[in-house]
Each structure stands twice: as structure tokens, then as C-alpha cells.
C-alpha positions as CSV (number, residue, x, y, z in Angstrom):
1,X,72.3,125.8,68.9
2,X,75.8,126.9,68.3
3,X,76.8,129.2,65.5
4,X,79.0,127.8,62.7
5,X,82.7,128.8,62.7
6,X,84.5,129.5,59.5
7,X,86.8,126.9,58.0
8,X,90.6,127.2,58.2
9,X,90.7,128.2,54.5
10,X,88.5,131.1,55.2
11,X,90.4,131.9,58.4
12,X,93.6,132.1,56.4
13,X,92.0,134.5,53.8
14,X,90.7,136.6,56.7
15,X,94.2,136.9,58.1
16,X,95.5,138.1,54.6
17,X,92.9,140.8,54.6
18,X,93.5,142.1,58.1
19,X,90.6,140.6,60.0
20,X,92.7,139.7,62.9
21,X,94.5,143.0,63.3
22,X,92.6,144.0,66.4
23,X,91.3,140.5,67.3
24,X,92.7,137.4,68.9
25,X,93.9,135.0,66.2
26,X,93.3,132.1,68.6
27,X,89.5,132.4,68.2
28,X,88.0,131.3,64.9
29,X,85.2,133.7,64.0
30,X,81.6,132.7,63.2
31,X,80.2,132.9,59.7
32,X,77.8,135.6,60.8
33,X,80.6,137.8,62.2
34,X,82.6,137.5,59.0
35,X,79.5,138.2,56.9
36,X,78.9,141.4,58.9
37,X,82.6,142.4,58.7
38,X,82.5,142.1,54.9
39,X,79.4,144.2,54.7
40,X,80.6,146.9,57.1
41,X,84.3,147.1,56.0
42,X,84.0,146.4,52.2
43,X,80.4,146.9,51.3
44,X,80.1,143.3,50.2
45,X,76.6,141.9,50.7
46,X,76.4,138.1,50.8
47,X,73.2,136.2,51.1
48,X,72.0,132.6,50.6
49,X,68.9,131.8,48.7
50,X,66.9,128.6,49.1
51,X,65.2,126.6,46.3
52,X,62.4,124.4,47.5
53,X,62.3,122.1,44.5
54,X,62.4,118.3,44.8
55,X,65.3,118.7,47.2
56,X,66.0,121.8,49.2
57,X,69.1,123.4,47.7
58,X,70.9,126.6,48.4
59,X,72.9,129.0,46.3
60,X,74.8,132.2,47.0
61,X,74.5,135.9,45.9
62,X,77.3,138.5,46.2
63,X,76.8,142.2,45.6
64,X,79.5,144.8,46.2
65,X,80.3,148.3,45.3
66,X,83.7,150.0,45.1
67,X,85.9,147.2,46.5
68,X,86.0,145.1,43.4
69,X,89.0,144.0,41.3
70,X,87.1,144.7,38.0
71,X,83.9,146.4,37.0
72,X,82.1,143.2,36.1
73,X,81.5,142.0,39.7
74,X,78.9,144.5,40.9
75,X,76.5,141.5,41.3
76,X,77.4,137.9,41.2
77,X,75.1,134.9,41.4
78,X,76.9,131.6,41.9
79,X,74.8,128.8,40.3
80,X,76.5,126.0,42.2
81,X,74.0,124.4,44.5
82,X,74.7,123.4,48.1
83,X,72.9,121.1,50.3
84,X,73.0,123.2,53.5
85,X,72.7,126.8,54.3
86,X,76.0,126.8,56.2
87,X,77.9,125.1,53.3
88,X,76.6,127.8,50.9
89,X,77.4,130.6,53.3
90,X,81.0,129.3,53.8
91,X,81.5,129.1,50.0
92,X,80.1,132.7,49.7
93,X,82.5,134.0,52.4
94,X,85.4,132.4,50.5
95,X,84.4,133.9,47.2
96,X,83.8,137.3,48.8
97,X,87.3,137.3,50.3
98,X,88.7,136.6,46.9
99,X,87.1,139.8,45.5
100,X,89.1,142.1,47.9
């Protein structure tokens, strides 16, 4: 099983925030690596929750500390449902990058 790489949109946002400063820009990172980078560099914790209702659905949670553009975003729950873990994680990565 191969890990999921981030989309080009997320890759562009990563470039804006210095992710590629000490890395090769020719290699698109995995979702896991970006999730870890956000946690270690910015204190942004992102996780995906699963709902086992009639259909399995996923939604995202973001929690961060000091690296927030306003004081309201200490904890965010996005109520948009996604139909795969990877789709939800990708959306969460994009939203997290918009916070910094």
C-alpha cells in the first residue's frame, strides 16, 4: 500500500509557507509528512474522525495554539462530510495551511 501524496493545491500552499526550503521541490510529500510538519512546526493538530452511520463518513478536526490569525480558531470542527479518509485529510491539510 502506497501513502497518499498531497494535491498540487496543497503543494502550492506548502511552498508559500516554506515547506520546501530544505527539501527537494520535485518530490511531492505525503499527507502524513505534511500532517507531522504542521504539528511540529506550527503546533497545528489535525485528525480525521469517522462516523459509522448508514454510510461511513469522515470529518476533520483542527486544533492549534499560538499560530492562529485570530483568537477564535483554537479548535475548529469542520462539519463537511467526506467519503474517504484521504479526502478528509487532504481538506484538513488545506484548511490548516490557510490558518498560518
